[in-house]
DOVO-574041 format. One record per residue: chain; x, y, z of N, C-alpha, C in turn. Coordinates in pm, 1 decimal. Layout:
N
{mol=A n_u=X n_v=Y n_w=Z ca_u=X ca_v=Y ca_w=Z c_u=X c_v=Y c_w=Z}
...
***
This chain:
53
{mol=A n_u=4506.0 n_v=17395.8 n_w=7916.7 ca_u=4442.8 ca_v=17268.7 ca_w=7951.4 c_u=4538.2 c_v=17185.7 c_w=8036.8}
{mol=A n_u=4570.9 n_v=17232.7 n_w=8157.2 ca_u=4661.9 ca_v=17162.9 ca_w=8245.0 c_u=4592.4 c_v=17071.0 c_w=8343.6}
{mol=A n_u=4464.8 n_v=17046.9 n_w=8326.2 ca_u=4388.7 ca_v=16964.6 ca_w=8419.1 c_u=4399.0 c_v=16816.4 c_w=8383.4}
{mol=A n_u=4372.6 n_v=16730.8 n_w=8481.8 ca_u=4370.7 ca_v=16586.8 ca_w=8456.0 c_u=4241.1 c_v=16549.6 c_w=8384.3}
{mol=A n_u=4239.2 n_v=16431.0 n_w=8326.7 ca_u=4119.2 ca_v=16385.1 ca_w=8256.3 c_u=3999.1 c_v=16379.9 c_w=8350.5}
{mol=A n_u=4021.8 n_v=16340.1 n_w=8475.6 ca_u=3911.3 ca_v=16335.6 ca_w=8572.6 c_u=3846.9 c_v=16472.7 c_w=8585.2}
{mol=A n_u=3929.4 n_v=16574.7 n_w=8602.5 ca_u=3878.6 ca_v=16710.6 ca_w=8620.0 c_u=3814.3 c_v=16762.6 c_w=8491.7}
{mol=A n_u=3873.1 n_v=16729.4 n_w=8377.8 ca_u=3815.7 ca_v=16774.2 ca_w=8250.9 c_u=3674.8 c_v=16718.9 c_w=8230.7}
{mol=A n_u=3655.1 n_v=16591.8 n_w=8263.9 ca_u=3522.7 ca_v=16531.6 ca_w=8248.7 c_u=3425.4 c_v=16595.3 c_w=8347.1}
{mol=A n_u=3469.9 n_v=16619.5 n_w=8470.1 ca_u=3383.7 ca_v=16686.1 ca_w=8569.3 c_u=3343.3 c_v=16825.9 c_w=8522.5}
{mol=A n_u=3431.2 n_v=16892.0 n_w=8449.9 ca_u=3403.9 ca_v=17027.4 ca_w=8401.0 c_u=3331.7 c_v=17028.6 c_w=8266.1}
{mol=A n_u=3279.1 n_v=16915.4 n_w=8221.4 ca_u=3206.8 ca_v=16902.3 ca_w=8094.5 c_u=3293.8 c_v=16928.7 c_w=7971.7}
{mol=A n_u=3424.6 n_v=16918.5 n_w=7986.3 ca_u=3515.3 ca_v=16939.0 ca_w=7873.0 c_u=3486.4 c_v=16838.2 c_w=7762.1}
{mol=A n_u=3460.8 n_v=16713.3 n_w=7799.4 ca_u=3435.3 ca_v=16607.9 ca_w=7701.0 c_u=3317.5 c_v=16643.6 c_w=7611.4}
{mol=A n_u=3209.7 n_v=16694.2 n_w=7670.2 ca_u=3091.9 ca_v=16730.7 ca_w=7591.8 c_u=3120.1 c_v=16845.4 c_w=7495.0}
{mol=A n_u=3200.8 n_v=16940.3 n_w=7538.9 ca_u=3225.2 ca_v=17059.7 ca_w=7459.3 c_u=3345.1 c_v=17049.6 c_w=7364.7}
{mol=A n_u=3440.5 n_v=16960.7 n_w=7394.8 ca_u=3564.1 ca_v=16949.9 ca_w=7315.9 c_u=3598.7 c_v=16803.7 c_w=7288.3}
{mol=A n_u=3507.1 n_v=16731.5 n_w=7231.1 ca_u=3525.5 ca_v=16587.6 ca_w=7209.9 c_u=3652.1 c_v=16555.7 c_w=7130.4}
{mol=A n_u=3678.0 n_v=16630.2 n_w=7024.4 ca_u=3794.6 ca_v=16601.9 ca_w=6940.0 c_u=3925.3 c_v=16618.2 c_w=7018.3}
{mol=A n_u=3937.4 n_v=16726.1 n_w=7094.9 ca_u=4057.2 ca_v=16748.5 ca_w=7175.0 c_u=4076.5 c_v=16641.1 c_w=7280.5}
{mol=A n_u=3966.3 n_v=16601.6 n_w=7344.3 ca_u=3972.3 ca_v=16496.0 ca_w=7445.9 c_u=4013.4 c_v=16364.4 c_w=7382.6}
{mol=A n_u=3956.9 n_v=16333.6 n_w=7266.0 ca_u=3989.0 ca_v=16205.8 ca_w=7202.2 c_u=4136.2 c_v=16196.8 c_w=7163.7}
{mol=A n_u=4200.1 n_v=16310.4 n_w=7134.2 ca_u=4344.0 ca_v=16310.7 ca_w=7105.1 c_u=4425.5 c_v=16271.9 c_w=7228.6}
{mol=A n_u=4376.6 n_v=16307.2 n_w=7346.7 ca_u=4447.5 ca_v=16274.4 ca_w=7470.5 c_u=4441.4 c_v=16126.3 c_w=7504.7}
{mol=A n_u=4338.7 n_v=16057.9 n_w=7456.7 ca_u=4321.5 ca_v=15917.0 ca_w=7493.0 c_u=4352.3 c_v=15821.1 c_w=7378.6}
{mol=A n_u=4389.3 n_v=15877.6 n_w=7262.9 ca_u=4423.1 ca_v=15792.9 ca_w=7148.8 c_u=4560.5 c_v=15730.0 c_w=7171.4}
{mol=A n_u=4572.3 n_v=15601.2 n_w=7149.7 ca_u=4698.1 ca_v=15527.5 ca_w=7166.7 c_u=4759.7 c_v=15553.2 c_w=7303.9}
{mol=A n_u=4689.9 n_v=15517.2 n_w=7411.4 ca_u=4739.5 ca_v=15548.0 ca_w=7545.8 c_u=4865.5 c_v=15469.7 c_w=7583.4}
{mol=A n_u=4952.6 n_v=15536.2 n_w=7658.0 ca_u=5073.4 ca_v=15474.6 ca_w=7712.2 c_u=5068.3 c_v=15465.1 c_w=7864.1}
{mol=A n_u=4968.3 n_v=15530.4 n_w=7923.7 ca_u=4955.7 ca_v=15535.9 ca_w=8069.2 c_u=4811.6 c_v=15509.3 c_w=8109.9}
{mol=A n_u=4796.1 n_v=15451.6 n_w=8229.8 ca_u=4664.4 ca_v=15430.0 ca_w=8287.6 c_u=4665.1 c_v=15488.3 c_w=8428.4}
{mol=A n_u=4554.8 n_v=15545.3 n_w=8470.3 ca_u=4544.5 ca_v=15604.6 ca_w=8602.5 c_u=4508.8 c_v=15495.1 c_w=8703.1}
{mol=A n_u=4589.5 n_v=15482.6 n_w=8806.6 ca_u=4563.9 ca_v=15382.0 ca_w=8910.4 c_u=4446.8 c_v=15422.5 c_w=8999.8}
{mol=A n_u=4403.0 n_v=15547.4 n_w=8990.5 ca_u=4291.1 ca_v=15594.9 ca_w=9073.3 c_u=4156.3 c_v=15572.0 c_w=9005.2}
{mol=A n_u=4144.1 n_v=15614.8 n_w=8879.1 ca_u=4013.0 ca_v=15610.8 ca_w=8814.0 c_u=4005.2 c_v=15514.1 c_w=8695.6}
{mol=A n_u=4119.5 n_v=15467.7 n_w=8646.4 ca_u=4119.2 ca_v=15372.6 ca_w=8535.2 c_u=4119.4 c_v=15436.7 c_w=8398.2}
{mol=A n_u=4119.7 n_v=15569.0 n_w=8390.5 ca_u=4127.2 ca_v=15634.6 ca_w=8260.1 c_u=4265.9 c_v=15611.6 c_w=8200.6}
{mol=A n_u=4275.0 n_v=15618.9 n_w=8068.1 ca_u=4402.2 ca_v=15598.6 ca_w=7999.0 c_u=4432.9 c_v=15720.2 c_w=7912.2}
{mol=A n_u=4562.7 n_v=15749.1 n_w=7894.2 ca_u=4603.0 ca_v=15865.7 ca_w=7816.2 c_u=4741.3 c_v=15843.4 c_w=7757.0}
{mol=A n_u=4771.1 n_v=15919.3 n_w=7652.8 ca_u=4905.0 ca_v=15916.6 ca_w=7595.7 c_u=4995.1 c_v=16019.2 c_w=7664.0}
{mol=A n_u=4941.4 n_v=16096.5 n_w=7759.9 ca_u=5016.1 ca_v=16198.2 ca_w=7833.8 c_u=4999.9 c_v=16172.6 c_w=7983.1}
{mol=A n_u=5106.7 n_v=16131.8 n_w=8049.3 ca_u=5098.0 ca_v=16098.2 ca_w=8191.7 c_u=5056.9 c_v=16216.8 c_w=8278.2}
{mol=A n_u=5080.2 n_v=16338.2 n_w=8231.4 ca_u=5044.6 ca_v=16457.8 ca_w=8307.5 c_u=4893.9 c_v=16479.2 c_w=8312.9}
{mol=A n_u=4819.2 n_v=16408.1 n_w=8232.5 ca_u=4673.5 ca_v=16420.7 ca_w=8229.3 c_u=4604.2 c_v=16321.2 c_w=8321.7}
{mol=A n_u=4682.6 n_v=16244.3 n_w=8398.7 ca_u=4626.2 ca_v=16143.3 ca_w=8488.1 c_u=4664.3 c_v=16173.5 c_w=8632.1}
{mol=A n_u=4575.5 n_v=16140.9 n_w=8726.7 ca_u=4599.6 ca_v=16167.1 ca_w=8868.6 c_u=4713.7 c_v=16081.6 c_w=8923.5}
{mol=A n_u=4708.7 n_v=15952.0 n_w=8894.2 ca_u=4810.6 ca_v=15858.8 ca_w=8943.4 c_u=4854.6 c_v=15770.3 c_w=8825.8}
{mol=A n_u=4935.5 n_v=15824.9 n_w=8733.6 ca_u=4971.7 ca_v=15750.9 ca_w=8612.8 c_u=5064.9 c_v=15633.7 c_w=8638.6}
{mol=A n_u=5045.1 n_v=15530.9 n_w=8561.3 ca_u=5134.2 ca_v=15414.5 ca_w=8560.9 c_u=5154.6 c_v=15376.1 c_w=8415.7}
{mol=A n_u=5280.4 n_v=15358.1 n_w=8376.6 ca_u=5315.2 ca_v=15322.6 ca_w=8238.1 c_u=5256.0 c_v=15186.3 c_w=8205.0}
{mol=A n_u=5195.3 n_v=15176.3 n_w=8089.2 ca_u=5143.1 ca_v=15049.2 ca_w=8039.1 c_u=5260.8 c_v=14976.3 c_w=7975.1}
{mol=A n_u=5287.9 n_v=14857.1 n_w=8021.3 ca_u=5399.7 ca_v=14780.2 ca_w=7965.8 c_u=5360.9 c_v=14720.4 c_w=7832.5}
{mol=A n_u=5454.1 n_v=14722.0 n_w=7741.0 ca_u=5429.8 ca_v=14665.2 ca_w=7607.5 c_u=5482.2 c_v=14524.6 c_w=7601.0}
***
């Protein structure tokens, strides 16, 4: 599963693997400057930017 969240959603990953997807977005530390998705793994975003605490 080396794809970004954008690609995973396009490939219907969310519909088929909801639990796995939800683990990627739980307690996010990064937000994608391209699409606005958030993740706890910067490698899962197209253009990640650290969320400041």
